[in-house]
ROSE-4610 file (N, C-alpha, C; in Angstrom, 1 decimal, always signed):
// ROSE-4610
residu = [M/M/M/E/E/E/L/L/L/M/M/M/T/T/T/R/R/R/G/G/G/E/E/E/L/L/L/S/S/S/K/K/K/R/R/R/T/T/T/G/G/G/I/I/I/S/S/S/A/A/A/A/A/A/A/A/A/I/I/I/R/R/R/Y/Y/Y/Y/Y/Y/E/E/E/E/E/E/N/N/N/D/D/D/I/I/I/L/L/L/P/P/P/V/V/V/P/P/P/I/I/I/R/R/R/H/H/H/S/S/S/N/N/N/G/G/G/Y/Y/Y/R/R/R/L/L/L/Y/Y/Y/T/T/T/E/E/E/D/D/D/V/V/V/L/L/L/L/L/L/K/K/K/I/I/I/E/E/E/F/F/F/I/I/I/K/K/K/G/G/G/A/A/A/K/K/K/S/S/S/L/L/L/G/G/G/Y/Y/Y/S/S/S/L/L/L/K/K/K/E/E/E/I/I/I/K/K/K/G/G/G/I/I/I/M/M/M/G/G/G/M/M/M/L/L/L/S/S/S/D/D/D/E/E/E/V/V/V/N/N/N/P/P/P/V/V/V/T/T/T/L/L/L/R/R/R/E/E/E/I/I/I/V/V/V/H/H/H/H/H/H/K/K/K/L/L/L/E/E/E/E/E/E/I/I/I/E/E/E/E/E/E/K/K/K/I/I/I/K/K/K/S/S/S/L/L/L/R/R/R/F/F/F/M/M/M/Q/Q/Q/D/D/D/L/L/L/L/L/L/S/S/S/N/N/N/L/L/L/L/L/L/K/K/K/T/T/T/S/S/S/D/D/D/K/K/K/D/D/D/I/I/I/H/H/H/E/E/E/Y/Y/Y/L/L/L/E/E/E/L/L/L/F/F/F/H/H/H/V/V/V/T/T/T/K/K/K/Q/Q/Q/D/D/D/V/V/V/K/K/K/G/G/G/E/E/E/E/E/E/R/R/R/K/K/K]
num = [1/1/1/2/2/2/3/3/3/4/4/4/5/5/5/6/6/6/7/7/7/8/8/8/9/9/9/10/10/10/11/11/11/12/12/12/13/13/13/14/14/14/15/15/15/16/16/16/17/17/17/18/18/18/19/19/19/20/20/20/21/21/21/22/22/22/23/23/23/24/24/24/25/25/25/26/26/26/27/27/27/28/28/28/29/29/29/30/30/30/31/31/31/32/32/32/33/33/33/34/34/34/35/35/35/36/36/36/37/37/37/38/38/38/39/39/39/40/40/40/41/41/41/42/42/42/43/43/43/44/44/44/45/45/45/46/46/46/47/47/47/48/48/48/49/49/49/50/50/50/51/51/51/52/52/52/53/53/53/54/54/54/55/55/55/56/56/56/57/57/57/58/58/58/59/59/59/60/60/60/61/61/61/62/62/62/63/63/63/64/64/64/65/65/65/66/66/66/67/67/67/68/68/68/69/69/69/70/70/70/71/71/71/72/72/72/73/73/73/74/74/74/75/75/75/76/76/76/77/77/77/78/78/78/79/79/79/80/80/80/81/81/81/82/82/82/83/83/83/84/84/84/85/85/85/86/86/86/87/87/87/88/88/88/89/89/89/90/90/90/91/91/91/92/92/92/93/93/93/94/94/94/95/95/95/96/96/96/97/97/97/98/98/98/99/99/99/100/100/100/101/101/101/102/102/102/103/103/103/104/104/104/105/105/105/106/106/106/107/107/107/108/108/108/109/109/109/110/110/110/111/111/111/112/112/112/113/113/113/114/114/114/115/115/115/116/116/116/117/117/117/118/118/118/119/119/119/120/120/120/121/121/121/122/122/122/123/123/123/124/124/124/125/125/125/126/126/126/127/127/127/128/128/128/129/129/129/130/130/130/131/131/131/132/132/132/133/133/133/134/134/134/135/135/135/136/136/136/137/137/137/138/138/138]
x = [+47.8/+47.3/+48.4/+48.9/+49.9/+49.2/+49.8/+49.2/+50.3/+49.8/+50.7/+50.3/+51.3/+51.0/+50.5/+50.0/+49.6/+50.7/+51.9/+53.1/+53.4/+53.4/+53.7/+52.6/+51.3/+50.3/+50.4/+50.8/+51.1/+52.1/+53.2/+54.3/+53.9/+53.2/+52.8/+51.7/+50.9/+49.8/+50.2/+51.2/+51.6/+50.6/+49.8/+49.0/+49.4/+49.2/+49.6/+48.9/+49.6/+48.9/+47.7/+47.8/+46.7/+45.5/+45.7/+44.6/+44.0/+44.8/+44.3/+43.4/+43.9/+43.1/+41.8/+41.9/+40.7/+39.7/+40.1/+39.2/+38.6/+39.3/+38.8/+37.7/+38.0/+37.1/+35.8/+35.9/+34.7/+34.1/+34.4/+33.8/+34.0/+35.1/+35.4/+36.2/+37.0/+37.8/+37.3/+37.4/+36.9/+37.9/+37.4/+38.3/+39.3/+40.6/+41.6/+41.6/+42.3/+42.6/+43.5/+43.4/+44.3/+45.2/+46.5/+47.5/+47.5/+48.1/+48.1/+49.0/+49.9/+50.7/+50.0/+48.8/+48.0/+48.1/+49.1/+49.2/+48.0/+47.6/+46.6/+47.2/+46.5/+47.1/+46.0/+46.5/+45.7/+46.0/+44.9/+45.0/+45.2/+45.5/+45.7/+44.4/+43.3/+42.0/+41.9/+42.4/+42.4/+43.3/+44.4/+45.3/+44.5/+43.8/+42.9/+41.9/+41.3/+40.3/+40.9/+42.1/+42.8/+43.1/+43.5/+43.8/+42.5/+41.4/+40.1/+39.8/+40.0/+39.7/+40.6/+41.9/+42.8/+42.3/+41.9/+41.4/+40.1/+39.2/+37.9/+38.2/+39.1/+39.4/+40.0/+40.8/+41.4/+40.4/+39.3/+38.2/+37.2/+37.5/+36.7/+35.6/+35.6/+34.6/+35.0/+34.0/+34.3/+34.3/+34.9/+35.0/+33.6/+32.6/+31.2/+30.7/+31.0/+30.5/+31.2/+32.5/+33.3/+32.8/+32.5/+31.9/+30.6/+29.8/+28.5/+28.7/+29.7/+30.0/+30.6/+31.5/+32.1/+31.0/+30.1/+29.0/+28.2/+27.9/+27.2/+28.0/+29.3/+30.1/+30.2/+30.1/+30.2/+28.9/+27.8/+26.5/+26.3/+25.1/+24.8/+24.7/+25.5/+25.5/+24.2/+23.6/+22.5/+23.0/+23.0/+23.5/+22.8/+21.5/+20.8/+21.3/+21.5/+22.0/+23.4/+24.3/+25.6/+25.7/+24.8/+24.8/+24.3/+23.4/+22.9/+24.1/+24.9/+26.0/+27.0/+27.3/+28.3/+27.8/+26.5/+25.9/+25.9/+25.6/+25.7/+27.1/+28.1/+29.5/+29.9/+29.4/+29.7/+29.2/+27.9/+27.3/+28.2/+28.6/+29.5/+30.7/+31.4/+32.6/+32.3/+31.2/+30.9/+30.7/+30.1/+29.9/+31.3/+32.1/+33.5/+34.2/+34.1/+34.8/+34.2/+32.9/+32.3/+32.9/+32.9/+33.5/+34.9/+35.7/+37.1/+37.3/+36.5/+36.6/+36.2/+35.2/+34.8/+36.0/+36.6/+37.8/+38.9/+39.1/+40.2/+40.0/+38.7/+38.4/+38.7/+38.2/+38.5/+40.0/+40.8/+42.2/+42.9/+42.4/+42.9/+42.6/+41.4/+41.0/+41.8/+42.1/+42.9/+44.3/+44.9/+46.2/+46.2/+45.1/+45.0/+44.7/+44.4/+44.0/+45.2/+45.1/+46.3/+46.5/+47.7/+48.0/+47.1/+46.8/+46.0/+44.6/+44.0/+42.7/+42.6/+43.7/+43.7/+43.8/+44.6/+44.7/+43.4/+42.7/+41.4/+40.4/+40.4/+39.5/+39.8/+41.1/+41.5/+41.0/+41.2/+40.7/+39.2/+38.5/+37.0/+36.7/+37.4/+37.1/+37.4/+38.5/+38.8/+37.7/+37.2/+36.1/+34.9/+34.5/+33.3/+33.5/+34.6/+34.9/+34.7/+35.2/+35.0/+33.5/+32.8/+31.4/+30.6/+31.0/+30.4/+30.7/+31.9/+32.3/+31.5/+31.3/+30.6/+29.1/+28.5/+27.1/+27.0/+28.0/+27.9/+27.9/+28.6/+28.7/+27.3/+26.5/+25.3/+24.2]
y = [-46.3/-45.6/-45.7/-44.5/-44.5/-44.5/-45.4/-45.5/-44.9/-44.3/-43.7/-44.2/-44.3/-44.5/-43.2/-43.3/-42.2/-41.2/-41.7/-40.8/-40.1/-40.8/-40.1/-39.1/-39.4/-38.5/-37.2/-37.5/-36.4/-35.4/-36.0/-35.2/-34.4/-35.1/-34.4/-33.3/-33.4/-32.4/-31.4/-31.7/-30.8/-30.9/-31.9/-32.0/-33.3/-33.3/-34.4/-35.7/-36.8/-38.1/-38.2/-37.5/-37.5/-36.8/-35.7/-35.0/-35.9/-36.6/-37.5/-38.6/-39.1/-40.1/-39.5/-38.3/-37.6/-37.5/-37.1/-36.9/-38.2/-39.3/-40.6/-41.0/-40.8/-41.2/-40.5/-39.2/-38.4/-38.3/-39.3/-39.5/-38.3/-37.6/-36.5/-37.0/-38.0/-38.7/-40.2/-40.8/-42.2/-43.1/-44.3/-45.3/-45.7/-45.8/-46.1/-47.6/-47.9/-49.3/-49.9/-51.2/-51.8/-52.8/-52.6/-53.5/-54.8/-55.8/-57.1/-57.0/-56.0/-55.8/-54.9/-54.5/-53.7/-52.2/-51.8/-50.3/-49.8/-48.6/-47.9/-47.3/-47.4/-46.9/-45.9/-44.8/-43.7/-43.5/-43.1/-42.8/-41.3/-40.9/-39.5/-38.7/-39.4/-38.8/-38.2/-39.0/-38.5/-37.3/-37.3/-36.1/-34.8/-35.0/-33.9/-33.4/-34.4/-34.1/-33.3/-33.7/-33.0/-31.6/-31.4/-30.0/-29.2/-29.8/-29.1/-28.8/-29.7/-29.4/-28.2/-28.3/-27.2/-25.8/-25.8/-24.6/-24.1/-25.0/-24.6/-24.1/-24.8/-24.3/-22.9/-22.6/-21.3/-20.2/-20.6/-19.7/-19.6/-20.3/-20.1/-21.2/-22.2/-23.2/-24.2/-24.6/-25.6/-27.0/-27.9/-29.3/-29.8/-29.5/-29.9/-29.4/-28.1/-27.5/-28.2/-28.4/-29.1/-30.5/-31.2/-32.5/-32.5/-31.5/-31.4/-31.0/-30.1/-29.8/-31.0/-31.7/-32.8/-33.9/-34.0/-35.0/-34.6/-33.3/-32.8/-33.1/-32.8/-33.0/-34.4/-35.3/-36.8/-37.2/-36.6/-36.9/-35.9/-35.9/-34.9/-33.5/-32.6/-31.2/-30.5/-30.0/-29.1/-27.7/-27.0/-25.6/-24.7/-24.9/-24.0/-24.2/-25.4/-25.7/-25.2/-25.4/-24.9/-23.4/-22.7/-21.3/-20.8/-21.5/-21.1/-21.2/-22.3/-22.5/-21.4/-21.1/-20.0/-18.7/-18.4/-17.1/-17.0/-18.1/-18.0/-17.7/-18.4/-18.1/-16.7/-16.2/-14.8/-13.8/-14.1/-13.3/-13.3/-14.5/-14.7/-13.9/-13.9/-13.2/-11.7/-11.2/-9.8/-9.3/-10.2/-9.9/-9.8/-10.7/-10.7/-9.4/-9.0/-7.8/-6.6/-6.6/-5.5/-5.4/-6.5/-6.6/-6.2/-6.6/-6.3/-4.8/-4.2/-2.8/-2.0/-2.4/-1.7/-1.8/-2.9/-3.1/-2.2/-2.2/-1.3/+0.1/+0.6/+2.0/+2.3/+1.3/+1.5/+1.7/+0.8/+0.8/+2.0/+2.4/+3.6/+4.9/+4.9/+6.0/+6.0/+4.8/+4.7/+5.3/+5.0/+5.6/+7.1/+7.7/+9.1/+9.8/+9.0/+9.5/+9.9/+10.9/+11.4/+10.4/+10.4/+9.5/+9.8/+11.1/+11.5/+10.9/+11.0/+10.5/+9.0/+8.3/+6.8/+6.5/+7.2/+6.9/+7.1/+8.2/+8.4/+7.3/+6.9/+5.8/+4.5/+4.2/+3.0/+3.1/+4.2/+4.4/+4.2/+4.7/+4.6/+3.1/+2.4/+1.0/+0.2/+0.5/-0.2/+0.0/+1.2/+1.5/+0.7/+0.7/+0.0/-1.5/-2.0/-3.4/-3.8/-2.9/-3.2/-3.1/-2.2/-2.1/-3.3/-3.9/-5.1/-6.2/-6.4/-7.5/-7.3/-6.1/-5.8/-6.3/-6.0/-6.4/-7.9/-8.6/-10.0/-10.7/-10.1/-10.6/-10.5/-9.6/-9.3/-10.4]
z = [-4.1/-3.0/-1.9/-1.4/-0.4/+1.0/+1.8/+3.2/+4.2/+5.3/+6.3/+7.6/+8.5/+9.9/+10.6/+11.8/+12.5/+12.7/+13.0/+13.2/+11.9/+10.8/+9.5/+9.1/+9.4/+9.2/+10.0/+11.3/+12.2/+11.7/+11.2/+10.7/+9.4/+8.6/+7.3/+7.5/+8.5/+8.8/+9.8/+10.7/+11.7/+12.9/+13.0/+14.2/+15.0/+16.3/+17.1/+16.8/+17.2/+17.0/+18.0/+19.1/+20.1/+19.5/+18.7/+18.1/+17.0/+16.3/+15.3/+15.9/+17.0/+17.8/+18.3/+18.8/+19.3/+18.2/+17.0/+15.8/+15.4/+15.5/+15.2/+16.3/+17.5/+18.6/+18.6/+18.0/+18.0/+16.6/+15.8/+14.4/+13.5/+13.7/+12.8/+11.7/+12.0/+10.9/+10.9/+9.8/+9.7/+10.4/+10.8/+11.4/+10.4/+10.7/+9.7/+9.5/+8.4/+8.0/+9.0/+9.4/+10.3/+9.5/+9.7/+9.1/+10.0/+9.4/+10.2/+11.4/+11.5/+12.7/+13.7/+13.4/+14.3/+14.1/+13.3/+13.0/+12.3/+12.6/+11.9/+10.6/+9.5/+8.3/+7.7/+7.2/+6.7/+5.2/+4.5/+3.1/+2.9/+1.7/+1.3/+1.6/+1.5/+1.7/+3.2/+4.1/+5.5/+5.7/+4.9/+4.9/+4.5/+3.4/+2.9/+3.9/+4.6/+5.6/+6.8/+7.2/+8.3/+7.8/+6.6/+6.1/+6.1/+5.8/+5.9/+7.3/+8.2/+9.6/+10.1/+9.8/+10.2/+9.6/+8.4/+7.7/+8.4/+8.7/+9.3/+10.7/+11.5/+12.8/+12.8/+11.8/+11.7/+11.4/+10.8/+10.5/+11.7/+12.8/+14.0/+14.2/+13.3/+13.5/+14.6/+15.4/+16.5/+15.9/+16.6/+16.1/+15.8/+16.7/+16.5/+15.1/+14.8/+13.6/+12.4/+12.6/+11.5/+11.2/+12.3/+12.1/+11.3/+11.6/+10.9/+9.4/+9.1/+7.8/+7.0/+7.6/+7.0/+6.7/+7.6/+7.4/+6.2/+6.0/+4.9/+3.6/+3.6/+2.5/+2.0/+3.0/+2.6/+2.0/+2.4/+1.8/+0.6/+0.2/-0.9/-0.2/-0.7/+0.0/-0.3/+0.8/+0.7/+0.8/-0.3/-0.3/+0.6/+0.9/+1.8/+3.2/+3.6/+5.0/+5.1/+4.1/+4.2/+4.2/+3.5/+3.5/+4.9/+5.5/+6.9/+7.9/+7.8/+8.7/+8.5/+7.3/+7.0/+7.4/+7.2/+7.6/+9.1/+9.8/+11.3/+11.8/+11.2/+11.5/+11.2/+10.1/+9.8/+10.8/+11.3/+12.3/+13.6/+14.0/+15.2/+15.0/+13.9/+13.6/+13.7/+13.2/+13.2/+14.7/+15.5/+16.9/+17.6/+17.3/+17.9/+17.5/+16.2/+15.7/+16.5/+16.7/+17.4/+18.8/+19.5/+20.9/+20.9/+20.0/+19.9/+19.6/+18.8/+18.5/+19.7/+20.5/+21.7/+22.7/+22.8/+23.7/+23.2/+21.9/+21.4/+21.7/+21.6/+21.9/+23.4/+24.3/+25.7/+26.0/+25.4/+25.7/+25.1/+23.9/+23.3/+24.1/+24.6/+25.5/+26.8/+27.3/+28.5/+28.3/+27.2/+26.9/+26.8/+26.4/+26.3/+27.6/+28.7/+30.0/+30.8/+31.6/+32.4/+33.5/+34.1/+35.2/+36.4/+36.6/+37.8/+37.6/+36.4/+36.2/+36.3/+35.9/+36.0/+37.5/+38.3/+39.7/+40.4/+40.1/+40.7/+40.3/+39.1/+38.6/+39.4/+39.5/+40.3/+41.7/+42.3/+43.7/+43.8/+42.9/+42.8/+42.6/+41.7/+41.5/+42.8/+43.5/+44.7/+45.7/+45.9/+46.9/+46.5/+45.2/+44.7/+45.0/+44.7/+44.9/+46.4/+47.3/+48.7/+49.1/+48.6/+48.8/+48.4/+47.3/+46.8/+47.7/+48.1/+49.1/+50.4/+50.8/+52.1/+51.9/+50.8/+50.5/+50.5/+50.0/+49.8/+51.2/+52.2/+53.5/+54.3/+53.9/+54.6/+54.4]
């Protein structure tokens, strides 16, 4: 079994030593083995867990969600619960896609708008903004 220091683990995974420490402090990673010289030593298992964390983060999972999933994986996995978590994340992603498509449509339409119309819109927006500020003072 190969053991690594936090610095070595950081280099191999591409995440900072501070992030590793944060994961330990928040029980996302297990407490490492301590060498007699006080250095923390990590096993290959921790390397795999960090790769899982990186992958889950890239899919949009929060650290809180990742911690929950990792807890389930270390226990006996309940497929129903895991499916619910994945289903919920899929719904979140679909909402984000909807919002991004809406924003894309707005920006595409803006590019199709004449300079004159844009100028008039900005003037209207400026007047509306002043009206709102005036109402706030009352």
